[in-house]
N, C-alpha and C positions, 0 to 999 in steps of 0.2 A: 911381263907388263911393258907396254910401250912407253916411250919417253913422255908423250903427252898425257898418258894415264898416270904416270908417276908424278908429273907436275901438278895435275889436277888433284891427286890424292894428297900431295904435300901441302897445297894451298888450302884444301879443306881441313886438314889436321892443324895447320897454322891458324886458321880462322877460329876453330873451335877452342884452341888453347888460349888465344888472345881475347876472344869475345864469346863467352858461353851463351850469349843471347842470340847468336847468329849461327846459322848452319846452311847447308845446301837446300834444306827444306823450307827455309824462310827465316824471318826475324821475329823475336819476341820482344815486346815492349812492356815495361812496368810503369804504371802511373804513379804520380806523386802521392795520391791518397792511399795506395797500397803500401808504399814505403812508410808513410806516416803512421799507419795503423800497426805495422810490424814493429817499428821503432818504439811506439808508445807502449805496446804490450811488453816488449823486451826490457824497456826501462823500468816498468812497474814490477817486473819479476825480481828486481834487486831489493833486498831487505834494507830499509833505511830511507826509501823513497816514500814519503807520506802522500804526496799528491803531485799533480803536474799542472802547469799553466801559470800565467801571470795572475796577479790578484784580480784584475778585471775579467780575465778569461774564466777564472774559477767562479766568480760571482755570476757571470752569464750562464755557466754550466749548471750552477746550483738552481737557478731560476728555471732553466730548461728541464731539469729533472722533475720539477714539481708540476709541469704541465701534463695533464692527463693525455695518454696516448703517445707521449714522446718516447724516443728510443733510449732514454737514459743518458748517462754520461758518455761523452765521446772518448774512445781510446786514443784518438789523435790529438786530444787537447794538450797543449803545451809542446807540440812537435811542429817544427818547420823543416821542410826538406827542399833540396834542389836536386832534380834528377836529370841527368844527361843520357846519352845513348848507352854508355857503359859504366858510368860512375854516379855516385850520390853523395851529397853532403847533408848532414843532419844537425839541427839545432834543437836543444831540449831546454825547457824551462821547468824547474822542479822545486818542490818544497821538501826539505829534509827533516827527519826526525831529530829532535834535540839530543845531543850526546854522541852523534855519529861523526866520524872523521870525514869531513867533506872531500878532502883530497883522495882518500881511499875509496869512498863511495863513488866519486866521479870516475876514477879509473875502472872500477868494476862495471859501472854503467857503460862507459865507452867500449869496453871489451865485449860485453854481452850484446849490445846493440849492433856493433860492427859485425860480430860473428853471425848473429841471427839474420840480419838483413842480407849479408853476403851469401849465406847458405840458402836462404829462401828465394832470393831474387836473381842471384848471379851477378848483381851489380858490385863493382868495387866501391867500398865506402872510403872516401878520401879523408873525411874528418867527422868527428862527433863532438860538437861544441855544447857545453853544459853551462847554463846560467842558473845559479841558485837564487831563487826569487824570495824565499822565505824559510823560516825555521819553525817547525810545528812544536809547540809546547803543550804537553798533555793537559795542563791545568787551564788552558785558554778556554773560556766560555763555560767552564764547569763551576758550579757553586761548591764552595768548601763546606763539608758537613760540619755541623756545630760540634765543638769540642766537649761541651757539657750539655746535659739535658735538663 
């Protein structure tokens, strides 16, 4: 192998280890909406996450679900992302179930979202920020059954 071939081969190997989205064949770009959907699904996979989004966003989502022909709830609800060429930062607004350790739940969400996004997209996830917007109480909105008949 000539010196120029070795240099080209080493540059190509260096590029593929530094940036999995770039190769001699071209460049792969991943949109914000794709990262948002992946992060939303990965967050919802964790037990203890009751819902996602701020109270206003959840209200709009509930109205959207009732419209005939709508696509239903958005998996990206409650997810904000910033995507660069090789990195992504993710913000999540969640509702936790009552009785769950918020700090433990947060770490589990961060780990799962980071691993899933990085595995599926090749982007480096620099941070996963979690905002706990509410706590779900199972008794909310449910009538208590009468104690005597």
